[in-house]
N, C-alpha and C positions, 0 to 999 in steps of 0.2 A: 599543418601542425595541430590545429584545433581538432580536426577530424581524427587524427591519430591518437591524441590524448583522450578524446571522447570515446573512441573504440576501446582503448586500453582499459579505461575505467569500467566500461560495460563488460568486457571479458573477465576482468578481475571480480566484479560483483557476481557474475553468473557462476564463476568457479568457486569463489570463497565466501559468498554472501556479502552483505553490506556491513559497514562499521556501525557499531552501536555506541556512539559517544555518550548518549544519555545514560547508558549503563556503566561504561568503563570510566567516564570522567564527568559525572553529573554536575560538577561545579564549574565546568568549562563554559566560556561565554557562548559557544555554539550550542551546547546543551540547553542553555537558558533561552536561546532563540527558538528551539523546538517547543519549550514550555510556553513561550509567547504565542506561537502558532496555535498550540492546543487551546489556550485561553481565548484567542480570537475566534476559533471555530466554535467554542462553547457559547460565546456571546452572539455569534451569527445565527444561532438556532435556539436562543433562549426562550422564545415564545412557543417553539415546537421542538422539544427535546428529541434528539435522534438516538436510536439504539444501534444503528448500523451505518457506517460511513465507508464509502469506496474512494480509494485514491488511484488516479490514473494520470496519464499524460497524453500529449498529442502524438508523440513518436517514441521509439525505444530509447533507453539510456538517458532519460531526462530527470531521474532522481525520485521517481514515485515510490520505489521500494525503500530507499533510504528514508524518505519522509514518513511513509506509513509505518515502517518498523520502529523508528525512533519515537514517533508519536504514540505508538502502542505502549512503549516502555514508560513514557511520561504519564499516560493515563493510568497505567497500572500502579505507578508510584504514588498516585493520589489516593489509592485504596480501591479503585474501581476494579471489578472483575472483568478482565479484557480477554478476548480471543481474537487472534490474528489469523486470517484465512488467506492462504496463498492461492489466488484464483488465476495466476499467470501460469496456465497449464503448459505453455510452450517453453518458457524460460523462467522456471521457478528458482527462488533464492532463499526462501524462508528456512528451509531445512539446513542450508549451509550457514546462514546467519546465526541460528540458535543451536546448531550442532545436534540435531535430532534426526531420526530416521525418516526416510521418504518412502518406505516400503508400502505403507498404507496412508491414504490421504483423501483429498476431496474427490478425486476421480473414482476411487473405490466406493465411496458413499453414493455418489451420483449414479454409479453403475448398479447399485443395489447389492453389492457383494460385501459390504462392511457396514457396521453400525456406527452411530456417532461416538459411542464410547471407545470404539476401536481406532478412530481416526483423530481424536483430540489428544494432544500430548502436552504435558506440563513442561515448562522451561525453568531455567535457573532464576528467572525474574519472578519475584513474588507477585501473585495475582494475574500473571500473564500465561495463557495457554496458546497453542498454535494448532491449526489444521494445515498440514502441508499439502502440496498439490497432488501427491501420489504419482504413480506411473503415468507417463505421457500417453494419452489416448489417441486413436486415429481420428476421432471426431469431437474435438473440444467444444465447438459451438453447439453441436447436437446435445451433448451432455448438459451444458449450461442452460440450454433452452428447455430442459425437461422439468417436469413438475417436482422432481426431487430437490431442485435448487431451493424452491420455496420451503420445502420441508426441512432442509438443512438450516436455513436461516431461522425458521420458527423454533426448531429444537434448540439452537444456540441461544436465541433470545430468552428462552425459558431458564437458562442457566447462567447467563452472563449479563453484565450491565452494558457492555459495549462490544459490538462486532466491528472489527476493522478489516476491510477487504483490500488486498494488494492485487490490483487488476492489470491486465495488459494495456498497452497504448490504444487509444480510441481509434486512431486513423489506420492502424495496421490490421486489426482483425475485428470481427463483430462481437467478440466476447464481452467487452466492457459495456456495450450497449445493453446486452442481455442482463448483465449483472446490475447496471445502474438503474434499470427499470424495477428492480426488486428491493433495493436498499433505501434507507430513509434519506440519505444525502450523499452527494458526490463532490469531491475536491479535485480540481485540475492542477497538476504541478507544472509550472512553466519556468524553465531555466533561462535566465537572461543571456542573450548572445548565442543561444543554441536553438531554442524553439523559434519558428517563424510565425509571423502574423497570420499568414494564410493557413498554416497548420493548426494554430490555436483556434482560429475562427471555424475551421472545418470540424475540429473536435467538439466545439461548443454546439455547432449545428447538429451533429450526430447525436449528442446527448439530449438536446432539445427534442429531437425527432421521436425519442422514446419517452418523453416527458420526465426525464430525470430531474430530481431536485438538486440543482447545482448550487451548493452553498457558497462557493467562491473559488478563487484561485490562489495558490501559494507560489510566489516568485522566489526562486532559489538561485544560488550562484551569482548573487548580485555584485559582490565585491571580492577581490582577491585577498585572502588572508595571508599574512606573512608567517607561514607556519611550515615546518619541515615534516617530511615523512608522510605516512598514509593519510592522516587527517587533513594535512595541508592540501591534498589532492581531492580526496573523496568528499570533503565537507566544505569546499570552497564557497563561502558566501551564503550559508543558509540563514540569511537575514530575511526569512520569508514573512509573508503577511497574507491574510485572507482579504480579498476584495470582492464585495458583493456587487 
């Protein structure tokens, strides 16, 4: 039953995007928990401010897109100019979540066929822009390993206060290692009762192998909320925290 529910949520997110409770119900207690996670991340890097943060997980469907997308909204609501980059080139969700086109995106820029101005899109959220994944390429790892990834991040840093990268799971593909080596900090999303100790340990080792700056982990789905409907499922227990 747990696997079935887990797969159902994964398929729904891939098809429809993730829920943005921080935008649709900012006064909700779960939205407040996202703001708490944001504050904890800010304090974890107070001596070395970061301008680019990557969110990943050890395995698929563990909540990294929900976490990164909602935290992007909370940072933007503070007045920061934020750009959310969908670097999950195999299972992108950002274009569905923010209801924007995915005709041009990250893969087009990395392939050298589109400019930054062509791939950055505004959203209905004030101060928040997105770079979608773009068309799925046959060689995601090769694109992410190119010098144009550094150029993308450099150009975005010149225009935005914070870059948030929604990356693939670490243990599934090498993409997150390539990305983590280029950003200022990495957050590992760990769902209680779903992620395994060995899986999380392996993810940590892979990130350390590329000298990623792991700021901490956010544990989600810690408790069952007595709530009906979509949020009762997709947001169960985001009483997350960052642990250094």
